[in-house]
KOLPADO-356729 format. One record per residue (C-alpha): residue in three letters; x, y, z negated. Coordinates in Angstrom, 3 decimals. Example, Ala and Ser with C-alpha at 12.3 -4.5 7.8 and 13.67 -1.06 7.14 Angstrom:
residues 2
(ALA (12.300 -4.500 -7.800)) (SER (13.670 -1.060 -7.140)) 
***
This chain:
residues 109
(UNK (0.000 0.000 0.000)) (UNK (1.320 3.436 0.912)) (UNK (2.300 6.042 -1.626)) (UNK (0.253 9.282 -1.766)) (UNK (3.350 11.175 -0.659)) (UNK (3.612 9.234 2.611)) (UNK (2.998 11.499 5.592)) (UNK (1.377 10.483 8.823)) (UNK (4.144 10.472 11.388)) (UNK (4.362 13.832 13.123)) (UNK (2.580 15.842 10.439)) (UNK (5.752 17.155 8.799)) (UNK (6.389 19.541 11.700)) (UNK (2.844 20.882 11.367)) (UNK (3.207 21.345 7.607)) (UNK (6.517 23.169 7.961)) (UNK (5.244 25.453 10.732)) (UNK (2.100 26.236 8.730)) (UNK (4.138 26.975 5.600)) (UNK (6.308 29.435 7.529)) (UNK (3.326 31.174 9.119)) (UNK (3.092 33.898 6.481)) (UNK (6.750 34.597 5.635)) (UNK (10.290 33.236 5.938)) (UNK (11.261 30.633 3.347)) (UNK (14.310 28.558 2.477)) (UNK (14.160 24.763 2.492)) (UNK (13.500 24.227 -1.200)) (UNK (10.701 26.847 -1.128)) (UNK (9.109 25.116 1.884)) (UNK (9.086 21.771 0.079)) (UNK (7.704 23.316 -3.128)) (UNK (4.979 25.204 -1.234)) (UNK (3.816 22.032 0.541)) (UNK (3.743 20.231 -2.796)) (UNK (1.902 23.114 -4.480)) (UNK (-0.750 23.577 -1.779)) (UNK (-1.413 19.818 -1.627)) (UNK (-2.062 19.710 -5.391)) (UNK (1.140 17.695 -5.905)) (UNK (0.020 14.940 -3.485)) (UNK (2.613 15.609 -0.774)) (UNK (6.277 15.657 -1.692)) (UNK (8.747 16.272 1.104)) (UNK (12.160 14.784 0.386)) (UNK (15.337 16.586 1.438)) (UNK (16.260 13.636 3.644)) (UNK (13.134 14.316 5.721)) (UNK (12.903 18.096 5.392)) (UNK (16.325 19.204 6.592)) (UNK (16.438 17.004 9.711)) (UNK (12.949 18.309 10.571)) (UNK (14.069 21.921 10.081)) (UNK (17.092 21.286 12.287)) (UNK (14.874 19.701 14.971)) (UNK (12.396 22.605 14.869)) (UNK (15.277 25.058 15.169)) (UNK (16.699 23.129 18.151)) (UNK (13.273 23.288 19.830)) (UNK (13.180 27.060 19.360)) (UNK (10.128 26.996 17.101)) (UNK (11.938 28.427 14.080)) (UNK (15.031 30.521 13.517)) (UNK (17.351 30.526 10.526)) (UNK (19.210 33.335 8.815)) (UNK (21.411 33.277 5.723)) (UNK (20.194 35.561 2.920)) (UNK (20.150 35.782 -0.846)) (UNK (17.458 33.690 -2.549)) (UNK (15.474 34.640 -5.645)) (UNK (18.153 32.903 -7.764)) (UNK (20.917 35.061 -6.279)) (UNK (22.413 32.233 -4.225)) (UNK (22.892 32.253 -0.475)) (UNK (20.264 30.166 1.303)) (UNK (19.174 29.593 4.872)) (UNK (15.777 31.239 5.390)) (UNK (13.601 29.890 8.178)) (UNK (10.984 31.852 10.089)) (UNK (8.600 31.155 12.963)) (UNK (9.390 32.303 16.476)) (UNK (6.754 33.268 19.028)) (UNK (7.109 29.789 20.525)) (UNK (6.696 28.364 17.019)) (UNK (3.426 30.224 16.530)) (UNK (2.169 28.817 19.831)) (UNK (3.282 25.329 18.815)) (UNK (1.517 25.733 15.462)) (UNK (-1.733 26.434 17.317)) (UNK (-1.259 23.307 19.456)) (UNK (-0.298 21.127 16.474)) (UNK (-3.279 22.410 14.472)) (UNK (-5.686 21.639 17.325)) (UNK (-4.211 18.147 17.723)) (UNK (-4.423 17.501 13.974)) (UNK (-8.056 18.668 13.853)) (UNK (-8.967 16.383 16.744)) (UNK (-7.124 13.404 15.259)) (UNK (-8.425 13.866 11.709)) (UNK (-12.016 14.220 12.945)) (UNK (-11.677 10.967 14.918)) (UNK (-10.231 9.162 11.887)) (UNK (-13.029 10.532 9.680)) (UNK (-15.608 9.174 12.112)) (UNK (-14.128 5.707 11.862)) (UNK (-13.600 5.789 8.090)) (UNK (-17.068 7.140 7.298)) (UNK (-18.967 4.791 9.603)) (UNK (-21.429 2.767 7.549)) 
***
């Protein structure tokens, strides 16, 4: 049986893009925000988060810039690009379509 923190494959990109929609964040803040918004159900491990951030940066959907974090340390802050905002719209539409289809199957009596 899967753990509550298991993510459907492909959803991590959507969650990261959505988390960055409002403001730039560093990796730890992204993971904490996902955990917080999901009421502690989703926990993104560093081993998944940083490769995903690197992949999103390679695809041109996010950019990274070194800056001082709230603790005074240097951290890489990620922000959405225009292409990232467009991808977020596509990913959100795909997720809505997929989740509605799954709900139909799960709720069938």
